[in-house]
Wavefront OBJ file of the C-alpha trace (Angstrom):
o trace
v -45.861 5.916 -4.660
v -42.228 5.296 -5.662
v -39.863 8.206 -6.031
v -38.273 8.775 -9.418
v -35.132 10.409 -8.009
v -31.767 9.789 -9.572
v -28.580 9.301 -7.632
v -25.753 11.882 -7.907
v -23.757 9.480 -10.129
v -26.790 8.485 -12.213
v -29.420 5.795 -11.728
v -28.470 2.516 -10.056
v -28.963 -0.619 -12.127
v -27.771 -3.680 -10.229
v -24.310 -2.269 -9.581
v -23.446 1.114 -8.177
v -22.414 3.638 -10.760
v -19.163 5.362 -9.957
v -17.826 2.325 -8.094
v -14.139 1.778 -8.829
v -12.885 -1.722 -8.028
v -9.290 -0.569 -8.583
v -7.575 2.567 -7.340
v -4.527 3.907 -9.150
v -1.569 3.436 -6.833
v 2.189 3.602 -6.675
v 4.040 0.622 -5.266
v 7.060 1.191 -3.049
v 9.235 -1.841 -2.257
v 9.763 -1.506 1.501
v 11.025 -3.226 4.618
v 8.736 -2.743 7.624
v 9.807 -3.450 11.192
v 7.210 -4.387 13.821
v 7.839 -5.534 17.386
v 7.727 -9.215 16.394
v 8.476 -9.293 12.665
v 10.301 -7.768 9.736
v 8.166 -7.544 6.589
v 9.352 -7.188 2.997
v 6.815 -6.229 0.338
v 5.270 -3.499 -1.803
v 3.526 -0.706 0.080
v 0.696 0.845 -1.928
v -0.029 4.576 -1.848
v -2.461 6.674 -3.822
v -0.926 7.981 -7.036
v 0.136 11.377 -5.647
v 1.201 10.168 -2.168
v 4.567 9.391 -0.656
v 5.300 6.630 1.874
v 5.138 9.237 4.636
v 1.671 10.338 3.476
v 0.380 6.752 3.674
v 1.829 6.346 7.171
v 0.224 9.596 8.356
v -3.197 8.928 6.771
v -6.340 8.489 8.871
v -6.810 4.898 7.694
v -5.920 2.260 10.293
v -4.471 -0.256 7.811
v -1.894 -0.071 5.029
v -1.964 -2.427 2.034
v 1.168 -4.488 1.369
v 1.502 -6.951 -1.542
v 4.078 -9.623 -2.434
v 4.704 -10.074 1.273
v 7.519 -11.944 2.949
v 7.236 -12.102 6.757
v 10.465 -12.760 8.653
v 11.399 -12.982 12.329
v 12.254 -9.683 14.056
v 15.933 -9.983 13.070
v 15.116 -10.691 9.422
v 16.956 -14.031 9.497
v 14.188 -16.634 9.254
v 11.250 -16.579 6.858
v 7.982 -17.308 8.641
v 5.463 -16.897 5.825
v 4.810 -15.552 2.325
v 1.537 -14.008 1.166
v 0.136 -12.119 -1.813
v -1.527 -9.506 0.420
v -1.240 -8.154 3.959
v -3.209 -5.342 5.598
v -1.002 -4.122 8.425
v -2.245 -1.892 11.221
v -0.176 1.310 11.231
v -0.069 1.240 15.048
v 2.162 -1.889 14.864
v 4.828 -0.297 12.658
v 8.111 0.752 14.293
v 9.924 1.854 11.141
v 9.714 1.661 7.335
v 12.622 1.842 4.934
v 12.460 1.905 1.159
v 14.000 -1.248 -0.321
v 14.486 0.119 -3.874
v 13.581 3.293 -5.766
v 9.787 3.701 -6.080
v 7.995 2.570 -9.205
v 4.687 3.814 -10.487
v 2.597 3.668 -13.634
v 4.684 2.963 -16.734
v 7.789 2.305 -14.617
v 8.067 5.961 -13.607
v 10.598 6.689 -10.881
v 9.571 9.356 -8.377
v 12.778 11.133 -7.555
v 16.504 10.537 -8.004
v 17.961 7.090 -7.578
v 20.165 6.814 -4.528
v 23.514 5.092 -4.869
v 24.616 2.750 -2.124
v 27.905 3.347 -0.362
v 30.772 0.953 -1.107
l 1 2 3 4 5 6 7 8 9 10 11 12 13 14 15 16 17 18 19 20 21 22 23 24 25 26 27 28 29 30 31 32 33 34 35 36 37 38 39 40 41 42 43 44 45 46 47 48 49 50 51 52 53 54 55 56 57 58 59 60 61 62 63 64 65 66 67 68 69 70 71 72 73 74 75 76 77 78 79 80 81 82 83 84 85 86 87 88 89 90 91 92 93 94 95 96 97 98 99 100 101 102 103 104 105 106 107 108 109 110 111 112 113 114 115 116
C-alpha cells in the first residue's frame, strides 16, 4: 500500500516544491590573487554577507561572474569567462575593486576615495 504522506513543503508534483533556482545575492567587484593568476570579477555573497563572510564560509568554492583571468602579475590576459567557481584554498588575497552593489544599486557602506 502506498503512503499518502505529504512533504514538509507540500506534495511533490514533478518538481520539488520550495526549490529556488536563484538565490538573492550581492555582487562585489573584486581582484583575487592566487599563486598562478590574478582574477578580476564579481564575487557573489548571500544578501546579508560581506566578502569576509563568504571567504570564511564552510563551502569549498566561491562563485565569481564576469571573470577575467590574468597572469600572476596582472599584465597579460589569459582568459575571459562568464562564470568561475574558485576553491577558497587557492586564494592568497582579495581586494574590493569598487564599492559593493546590491539589489536596486544599493551601496553597502561609505564610498572610499582614492588618494591622489
